[in-house]
C-alpha positions as CSV (number, residue, x, y, z in Angstrom):
1,M,-34.0,10.9,-181.9
2,A,-30.6,9.8,-183.3
3,L,-29.6,13.5,-183.7
4,G,-30.5,14.2,-180.1
5,K,-28.3,11.3,-178.9
6,R,-25.4,12.6,-181.1
7,L,-25.8,16.1,-179.6
8,V,-25.8,14.7,-176.1
9,G,-22.7,12.6,-176.9
10,I,-20.9,15.6,-178.3
11,M,-21.7,17.7,-175.2
12,T,-20.6,15.0,-172.9
13,L,-17.3,14.6,-174.7
14,S,-16.8,18.3,-174.6
15,L,-17.4,18.4,-170.9
16,I,-14.9,15.6,-170.4
17,L,-12.2,17.3,-172.5
18,I,-12.8,20.6,-170.6
19,Y,-12.5,18.8,-167.2
20,F,-9.3,17.0,-168.1
21,F,-7.5,19.5,-170.2
22,Y,-8.6,22.9,-169.0
23,Q,-7.0,23.8,-165.7
24,P,-7.7,27.3,-164.3
25,L,-4.6,29.4,-163.4
26,P,-3.5,29.0,-159.8
27,K,-4.4,32.1,-157.7
28,K,-2.0,34.6,-156.2
29,Y,-3.4,37.2,-153.7
30,F,-2.1,40.7,-153.3
31,Q,-3.1,43.8,-151.4
32,Q,-2.1,46.5,-154.0
33,P,0.1,46.8,-157.1
34,W,3.5,45.9,-155.7
35,I,6.0,44.9,-158.5
36,I,8.5,47.5,-159.9
37,F,10.6,46.3,-162.9
38,D,13.0,47.8,-165.4
39,L,13.0,48.0,-169.2
40,K,15.3,46.3,-171.6
41,G,15.8,49.2,-174.0
42,L,15.0,52.8,-174.9
43,E,11.5,52.0,-176.2
44,L,8.7,49.9,-174.8
45,S,8.5,46.4,-176.2
46,A,5.2,44.5,-176.8
47,Q,6.1,42.3,-173.7
48,E,6.6,45.4,-171.6
49,I,3.4,47.0,-172.7
50,E,1.6,43.8,-171.7
51,M,3.3,43.7,-168.3
52,L,2.5,47.3,-167.5
53,Q,-1.2,46.5,-167.8
54,H,-0.9,43.7,-165.2
55,P,-2.7,44.5,-161.9
56,A,0.2,43.5,-159.7
57,V,2.6,45.9,-161.5
58,A,3.0,49.2,-159.7
59,G,5.6,50.9,-161.8
60,I,8.9,51.2,-163.6
61,I,12.5,52.0,-162.5
62,L,14.4,53.8,-165.2
63,N,17.8,52.1,-165.4
64,H,19.2,51.8,-168.9
65,S,21.9,49.2,-169.3
66,K,23.9,47.9,-172.2
67,T,24.5,44.7,-170.2
68,Y,20.9,43.8,-169.3
69,G,20.7,40.8,-167.0
70,Q,23.8,41.7,-165.0
71,P,22.9,43.6,-161.8
72,H,25.4,46.3,-161.0
73,I,25.7,49.9,-160.0
74,G,26.0,52.4,-162.8
75,G,24.5,51.3,-166.1
76,S,24.4,53.4,-169.2
77,P,22.8,56.9,-169.1
78,Y,19.8,57.6,-171.3
79,P,21.0,59.5,-174.4
80,S,18.9,62.7,-173.8
81,L,16.2,64.4,-171.8
82,K,13.8,63.9,-174.8
83,S,14.3,60.2,-174.9
84,V,13.4,59.9,-171.2
85,K,10.4,62.3,-171.4
86,T,9.1,60.3,-174.4
87,L,9.5,57.0,-172.5
88,V,7.8,58.3,-169.4
89,S,4.9,59.6,-171.5
90,Q,4.5,56.2,-173.1
91,I,4.5,54.4,-169.8
92,K,1.8,56.7,-168.3
93,S,-0.3,56.5,-171.4
94,I,-0.8,52.8,-170.6
95,R,-1.8,53.4,-166.9
96,Q,-1.7,56.9,-165.5
97,E,-1.2,55.6,-162.0
98,L,2.0,53.8,-162.8
99,L,4.9,55.1,-160.7
100,V,8.1,56.0,-162.5
101,M,11.2,55.8,-160.3
102,I,14.9,56.6,-160.9
103,D,18.0,56.3,-158.7
104,Y,19.7,59.6,-159.9
105,E,22.4,59.7,-157.2
106,G,25.0,61.6,-159.1
107,G,28.8,61.0,-159.2
108,R,29.3,57.7,-161.1
109,I,25.5,57.2,-161.3
110,Q,24.5,59.7,-164.0
111,R,21.2,58.4,-165.4
112,I,20.7,60.9,-168.2
113,S,23.3,62.3,-170.7
114,D,22.3,65.6,-172.3
115,P,24.4,68.6,-173.2
116,I,22.1,71.0,-171.2
117,L,22.3,69.0,-168.0
118,P,24.9,69.7,-165.3
119,N,27.0,66.8,-164.0
120,I,25.3,65.9,-160.7
121,P,27.8,65.2,-157.9
122,I,27.3,62.7,-155.1
123,L,25.7,64.2,-152.0
124,K,28.7,64.7,-149.7
125,P,30.3,67.5,-147.5
126,K,32.1,69.9,-149.8
127,Y,33.1,72.7,-147.4
128,D,34.4,73.2,-143.9
129,L,31.3,74.9,-142.5
130,I,28.2,72.9,-142.0
131,S,26.1,75.8,-143.1
132,D,27.8,75.8,-146.4
133,N,27.3,72.1,-146.8
134,L,23.6,72.4,-146.0
135,A,23.3,75.1,-148.7
136,H,25.1,72.8,-151.1
137,A,22.8,69.9,-150.3
138,K,19.8,72.2,-150.7
139,Q,21.0,73.4,-154.1
140,L,21.7,69.9,-155.3
141,G,18.3,68.8,-154.2
142,H,16.7,71.6,-156.2
143,T,18.6,70.7,-159.3
144,V,17.7,67.0,-159.1
145,G,14.1,67.9,-158.3
146,Q,13.7,70.3,-161.2
147,I,15.1,67.7,-163.7
148,L,12.8,64.9,-162.4
149,K,9.8,67.3,-162.4
150,L,10.5,68.2,-166.0
151,L,10.5,64.5,-167.0
152,D,7.3,63.7,-165.1
153,I,9.2,61.2,-162.9
154,D,7.4,60.5,-159.6
155,C,10.1,59.1,-157.2
156,L,13.8,59.5,-156.6
157,L,15.3,56.3,-155.1
158,G,17.7,58.3,-152.9
159,P,19.4,59.7,-151.0
160,V,21.8,57.1,-149.6
161,V,21.9,57.5,-145.8
162,D,24.1,54.6,-145.0
163,Q,27.3,55.4,-143.1
164,D,30.5,56.1,-145.1
165,I,32.8,53.3,-143.8
166,D,36.3,53.2,-145.2
167,Q,36.9,50.6,-147.9
168,H,33.2,49.6,-148.1
169,P,31.9,49.3,-151.8
170,L,29.1,51.7,-150.8
171,A,31.4,54.4,-149.3
172,Y,31.7,56.6,-152.4
173,R,27.9,56.9,-152.5
174,A,27.4,57.7,-148.8
175,I,27.3,61.2,-147.3
176,S,29.5,60.8,-144.2
177,Q,30.4,58.4,-141.3
178,D,28.9,60.9,-138.8
179,P,25.1,60.2,-138.3
180,E,24.5,63.8,-137.5
181,I,26.0,65.1,-140.7
182,I,24.1,62.4,-142.7
183,Y,20.9,63.6,-141.1
184,Q,21.4,67.3,-141.6
185,M,22.5,67.1,-145.2
186,A,20.0,64.5,-146.2
187,Q,17.2,66.5,-144.6
188,A,18.2,69.7,-146.6
189,Y,18.5,67.7,-149.8
190,I,15.1,65.8,-149.3
191,Q,13.2,69.0,-148.5
192,A,14.5,70.6,-151.7
193,V,13.7,67.6,-153.9
194,Q,10.2,67.2,-152.4
195,S,9.5,70.9,-153.0
196,H,9.2,70.0,-156.7
197,G,6.6,67.3,-156.0
198,I,9.1,64.4,-156.2
199,Q,8.9,61.6,-153.6
200,T,12.2,60.5,-152.1
201,T,13.6,57.3,-150.6
202,L,15.9,56.6,-147.7
203,K,18.3,53.8,-148.4
204,H,19.5,51.2,-147.5
205,Y,17.7,50.5,-144.2
206,P,18.8,49.7,-141.5
207,G,22.2,50.8,-142.7
208,L,24.5,48.8,-145.0
209,G,27.8,50.4,-144.3
210,H,29.2,47.7,-141.9
211,A,28.4,44.7,-144.1
212,M,31.7,44.9,-145.9
213,V,30.8,43.5,-149.3
214,D,28.8,44.5,-152.4
215,T,25.4,42.9,-152.0
216,H,24.9,42.9,-155.7
217,T,27.2,39.9,-155.8
218,H,27.8,38.7,-152.3
219,T,25.9,38.1,-149.0
220,G,26.5,40.9,-146.6
221,H,26.7,40.2,-142.9
222,D,26.7,42.8,-140.2
223,P,28.0,41.2,-137.0
224,R,27.2,44.2,-134.7
225,A,25.0,44.1,-131.6
226,F,21.9,46.3,-131.7
227,A,23.5,49.0,-129.5
228,D,26.1,49.5,-132.3
229,I,23.5,49.2,-135.2
230,S,21.5,51.9,-133.5
231,Q,24.1,54.5,-134.7
232,S,23.4,53.5,-138.3
233,L,19.7,53.6,-137.6
234,Q,19.7,57.2,-136.4
235,P,19.6,59.0,-139.7
236,F,16.8,56.7,-141.0
237,E,14.6,57.1,-137.9
238,R,15.1,60.8,-137.6
239,L,14.4,61.4,-141.2
240,I,11.3,59.3,-141.1
241,D,10.0,61.6,-138.4
242,C,10.6,64.8,-140.4
243,T,10.1,63.8,-144.1
244,N,7.5,61.8,-146.0
245,S,10.2,59.7,-147.7
246,M,9.8,56.0,-148.5
247,I,12.2,53.5,-147.0
248,M,14.3,51.1,-149.1
249,T,15.3,47.9,-147.3
250,S,18.7,46.4,-147.8
251,H,19.7,42.8,-148.4
252,G,22.2,42.9,-145.5
253,I,21.8,40.2,-142.8
254,F,22.2,41.5,-139.2
255,D,23.3,38.3,-137.6
256,Q,22.6,39.2,-134.0
257,I,19.0,40.4,-134.8
258,D,17.6,38.1,-137.5
259,S,18.8,35.4,-139.8
260,Q,16.8,36.9,-142.7
261,P,18.1,39.8,-144.9
262,A,16.5,43.1,-143.8
263,S,14.3,43.1,-147.0
264,Q,12.7,39.8,-145.9
265,S,12.8,40.4,-142.2
266,R,9.5,41.1,-140.4
267,Y,11.5,42.3,-137.4
268,W,13.1,45.2,-139.4
269,I,10.0,46.1,-141.4
270,E,7.6,46.0,-138.4
271,R,10.1,48.1,-136.5
272,I,9.2,50.9,-139.0
273,K,5.6,50.2,-139.5
274,R,4.8,49.9,-135.8
275,H,5.2,53.7,-135.4
276,H,4.7,54.8,-139.0
277,K,1.8,52.8,-140.3
278,T,1.3,54.8,-143.6
279,L,5.0,54.8,-144.5
280,K,5.8,53.0,-147.8
281,I,8.5,50.4,-147.8
282,I,10.3,49.3,-151.0
283,S,12.9,46.5,-151.3
284,D,16.2,46.8,-153.0
285,D,16.4,44.8,-156.3
286,V,15.7,41.1,-155.6
287,S,17.8,40.1,-158.6
288,M,20.9,40.9,-156.6
289,Q,22.8,37.9,-155.4
290,G,23.3,38.9,-151.8
291,A,21.3,36.7,-149.4
292,F,19.2,35.1,-152.2
293,N,21.4,32.4,-153.8
294,H,19.3,29.6,-152.1
295,L,15.9,31.0,-153.2
296,S,14.0,30.5,-156.4
297,F,12.9,33.5,-158.4
298,E,9.3,33.2,-157.1
299,E,10.5,33.0,-153.5
300,R,12.7,36.1,-153.9
301,L,9.6,38.1,-154.9
302,E,7.0,36.6,-152.6
303,N,9.1,36.3,-149.4
304,T,10.0,40.0,-149.8
305,Y,6.4,41.1,-150.3
306,A,5.1,38.8,-147.5
307,A,7.5,40.3,-145.0
308,G,5.7,43.6,-145.4
309,S,7.2,45.5,-148.3
310,D,4.7,47.7,-150.2
311,F,6.9,47.5,-153.4
312,V,9.4,45.0,-154.6
313,I,12.0,45.9,-157.2
314,C,12.9,43.2,-159.7
315,M,15.5,44.2,-162.3
316,H,17.4,42.3,-165.0
317,R,15.0,39.4,-164.9
318,Q,12.2,40.6,-167.1
319,D,11.5,37.3,-169.0
320,Q,11.3,35.4,-165.7
321,L,9.0,38.1,-164.3
322,Y,6.8,37.9,-167.4
323,E,6.5,34.2,-167.0
324,Y,5.6,34.6,-163.3
325,L,2.9,37.2,-164.0
326,T,1.3,35.2,-166.8
327,Q,1.2,31.8,-165.0
328,Y,-1.0,32.9,-162.1
329,Q,-4.4,34.5,-161.7
330,F,-3.7,37.6,-159.5
331,I,-6.5,38.6,-157.1
332,M,-6.4,41.7,-155.0
333,K,-7.2,40.9,-151.4
334,E,-6.3,42.3,-148.0
335,R,-3.2,40.6,-146.6
336,N,-2.6,39.8,-143.0
337,I,1.1,40.2,-142.1
338,R,2.1,38.7,-138.7
339,K,3.0,41.4,-136.2
340,I,6.0,41.2,-133.9
341,E,5.8,42.3,-130.3
342,P,7.5,45.6,-129.3
């Protein structure tokens, strides 16, 4: 009898302790794996292996940097083809469906250093005749596609199809100021890259060339009316129609259209998805300071995803991202994004 009372008392106390001290993780709902992050070093850490197993993580962007935590263009190239191939193999051994991406643009952005690799130039006109420039773009696309295929990389975050506007920080990465030249050279380049089974990405939608600052560090405002912005849009919209490329949204704010940066703007994202429902949209890196200074880390991620992005890139903030992923219970569920009227 006494033993029975003691057991009842112990069970009651246990239930009380569980009630007061055990709190289930708050829930986060998502439609599909959506987070893309970068690695701190040349080999996977224990934390990165754990993160790659998380259901909300969709993949990795390869972006080696000796100054991890400081978003900027460039970075430090991987030391060899072998180092990248080994790293990609390790990533896919964790989950075969993980996407591996790289922004191998060329010029100042050489992601891999290996004696057998050619120096990849930026995609720009090189000759007087358009036919020669298209042949150049095609050859460059084949070179990049062959390298990425060899390394088992899934997606090239390029080409840049913004307009080349004088004195803009992006100008040296852009093809041309002329939308027609951008379209023709980008199309030739994309078709060549994709012929090797590599996905491509049009960036930085809807065109960042007139926001005259570097959005890695500053908020970029484009003051133009839509009639003028439409020139910047032309290469994106024409290339969407003839290629299967993804779209990368910029963090530029187009003041006469929406007060939100394009990456968090339902207007700009639904403008694409209204006519291209299966097209995949990926945000630029949400660790960049442009347009995000007033937002918390969590808001940067979730506002961008909620606006309609399929993938959200988060670089240089791995420890914060790890904390975010481990403090919630992530549940896959169909999301309902508010539509805008045409």
